[in-house]
Each structure stands twice: as structure tokens, then as C-alpha cells.
C-alpha positions in Angstrom: 294.2 55.5 184.6 296.0 52.5 186.0 296.5 50.4 182.9 298.8 47.4 182.4 299.7 46.5 178.9 300.5 42.9 178.1 302.6 42.2 175.0 303.4 39.2 172.9 306.3 39.2 170.5 306.8 42.9 171.2 303.3 43.9 170.2 300.6 45.0 172.6 297.9 42.3 172.9 295.9 43.1 176.0 295.1 46.1 178.2 294.3 45.4 181.8 292.6 48.0 184.0 290.8 48.1 187.3 287.1 47.1 187.2 285.8 50.5 188.3 287.8 52.2 185.6 286.5 49.7 183.0 282.9 50.5 184.2 283.6 54.2 183.8 284.8 53.7 180.3 281.7 51.7 179.4 279.5 54.4 180.9 281.3 57.2 179.0 280.8 55.1 175.8 277.1 54.9 176.6 277.2 51.1 177.3 276.4 49.3 180.5 277.6 45.8 181.3 276.5 43.9 184.3 279.1 42.5 186.7 280.0 38.9 185.9 278.8 36.2 188.2 280.6 32.9 188.8 277.5 30.9 188.0 277.1 32.5 184.5 280.8 32.2 183.7 280.9 28.6 184.9 277.9 27.8 182.6 279.5 29.3 179.5 283.2 28.2 179.8 282.7 24.4 179.8 280.6 24.4 176.7 283.1 26.6 174.9 286.0 24.4 176.1 284.2 21.2 175.0 283.3 22.6 171.6 286.9 23.7 171.0 288.4 20.4 172.2 286.0 18.5 169.9 287.7 20.3 167.0 291.2 19.7 168.3 292.1 16.8 166.0 290.8 18.6 162.9 292.8 21.7 163.8 295.9 19.7 164.3 295.5 17.8 161.1 294.6 21.0 159.2 297.9 22.5 160.3 299.7 19.3 159.1 300.9 18.4 162.6 301.5 14.9 163.6 300.1 14.0 167.0 303.6 13.2 168.3 304.9 16.6 167.2 302.1 18.6 168.8 302.3 16.5 172.0 306.1 17.0 172.3 305.7 20.8 171.8 303.0 21.1 174.4 304.9 18.9 176.8 302.5 15.9 177.1 302.6 12.3 175.7 301.1 11.5 172.3 298.8 9.0 174.1 297.5 11.7 176.4 296.9 14.1 173.5 295.0 11.2 171.8 292.8 10.9 174.9 292.1 14.6 174.9 291.3 14.5 171.2 288.9 11.6 171.7 287.2 13.4 174.6 288.2 10.8 177.1 290.3 13.3 179.1 289.9 17.0 179.9 293.2 18.8 180.0 294.0 21.4 182.7 294.1 25.1 181.9 297.8 25.2 181.3 297.6 22.4 178.6 294.6 24.1 177.0 296.5 27.4 176.8 299.5 25.6 175.3 297.4 23.8 172.7 295.7 27.1 171.9 299.0 28.8 171.4 300.4 26.1 169.2 297.3 25.9 167.1 296.7 29.6 167.0 293.2 29.6 168.6 292.9 32.7 170.7 289.7 31.7 172.6 291.2 28.8 174.4 294.1 30.8 175.6 291.8 32.9 177.9 290.2 30.0 179.7 291.5 29.2 183.1 
């Protein structure tokens, strides 16, 4: 198999393999998964992203982080983070991943 292992902090986190090999593994396990389509992925991702962003302020406050501290760590201004938290702005994928990393929310990290 042609597998790539992606690690974080020295620990394996993801295994990446070619689609046909993934399908063969599913078949060997007795499972069948349809090929993803852009239209179905596009319909799911925005809802997930909006739901997660709606919880951003609560997540930040729950971790005891001031808006200035989180914004500085992520590399954006506190006013821009405030706009994101209020739903007035949608951050790009890089900012979503950075917010996810800082807040420990794995699901956001995977969105692109």
C-alpha cells in the first residue's frame, strides 16, 4: 500500500492513501461508500462551518481566552475576530484552521 502518515507533535494523526486502495479496504471490510460529489460536500460543509462559528465566542470564553489574546495568536485583529464571532464576516480556510487549532476543535481543522 502507498500510505502517507501525517503526524502532529510526534504522534500519528492521519493516514492518507490513494482512493482505489481506500475503496479496496472498505470492500474487504464489507462496507461500500459512494464516491463523494462536489455538490453534496458543498451542501454539508457550509452548515457545519456556520454552526461551529456560531459557537466561537462561547468556546473562546470557555477556555478563558480574551478576544485580544486569541486574535493575536491566530494572526488577525481583535476587531476582525469580533466580526467573525458576531457572524458579520466569514474567515477563510486558513483562519478557520488556526482558530480550530487554538480552540482544540478538530472538525474545523479539516475544512478547506
